[in-house]
N, C-alpha and C positions, 0 to 999 in steps of 0.2 A: 446546819447547812444553809438554812434560810437566811440567817444573819450574815453568814460569810459570803453568800452569793445572792444578793438582792435582785440582780437582773435575772438570774436563772429562776428565782422564785416568782418574779413578776411574769415572766414568759410562761411558766407552768400554769399560773393562774389564768392567763389568757387561753391556754389550751383547755383547761378545765371548763371555762365558760363555753367555748366552742363545742366541746364534747356534750355538754348539757343541751345545747341548742340542737345538736344532731339527734340526741335521744328524743327531744321534744318533737322534732320534725318527723322522725320515724313513727312516733305515737300518733301524730296527726294523719300521716299517710295510712297507717293501719286502720284508723277510724273510718276514713273514706273508703278504703278497700273493703271493709266489712259492709258498708252501705252498698257498694257495688255488688258484693256477693249476694246480699238480700235482693237487690234488683234483678240480678241474673237468675236467682231461684224463682222469683215471682214470674218472670218472663220466659222461663225455661230456656235460658241461654247457656252456652257452654262456658264453664269456668276458665278453661285454658284457651287462650287466644294467641297462638304462636306468632301470627302475623303482627299483631299489635305489640307483642313483646319485642320482636325483632326491630320494628320501627322505633320503639322507645329506646331500646338499647343503642341503636345506631345514633340517635340524636344525643343521648347522654354521653356517649363516647366522644362525639364531636364537641359538645360543650366542655367536657373534661379536658380534652386535648388543648383547647384554647387556654385553659388554666394550668397547663403543664402537668396534668395528671395522666399517668400512663394508662393506656388502653386496657392492659391486663387487670389493673386494680379496679378500674371502672366496671369492666365486664364481670369480675368476681363479685363485686359489691352488689351490682344490680341483679345478678342471678340469684343471690341470697334474698334480696328484697322481693323479687318476683316469686320465688319459692314460698316465702312467708305469705305473700298476698294470696297465692293460690290455695294454700292450706286454710287461710282465714276465710276466703270466699267459699270454700267447700263447706265450712262450718261457721257461718257468720254469727250464729248465736253464741259461740264460744267467746266472742269478743266481749259480750256483756257480762261474763263471769268475772269475779273478783280476781285480781292478779295474785299469784303466789308470792309469799315473802321468803 
């Protein structure tokens, strides 16, 4: 299929690069989120901060809509990201563990 459709193959390679960048950025975000979790634990701050999440979600939806990304997709994506961040912040030391293969 690659030989028969070189343009399709090239486009898929572009998608693959973008996917790897997405994974890399999620990993960076999780690393920072773990640091935030440690900070919150040390300073006895609440892990869940709904007001902050609402503000961030509103801004991300605005940013996404400017790029023609549907609100529903953005909302679902960031709710997953926020959920992961909360779990990570509740147990920031779990971030230091080796990833499972």
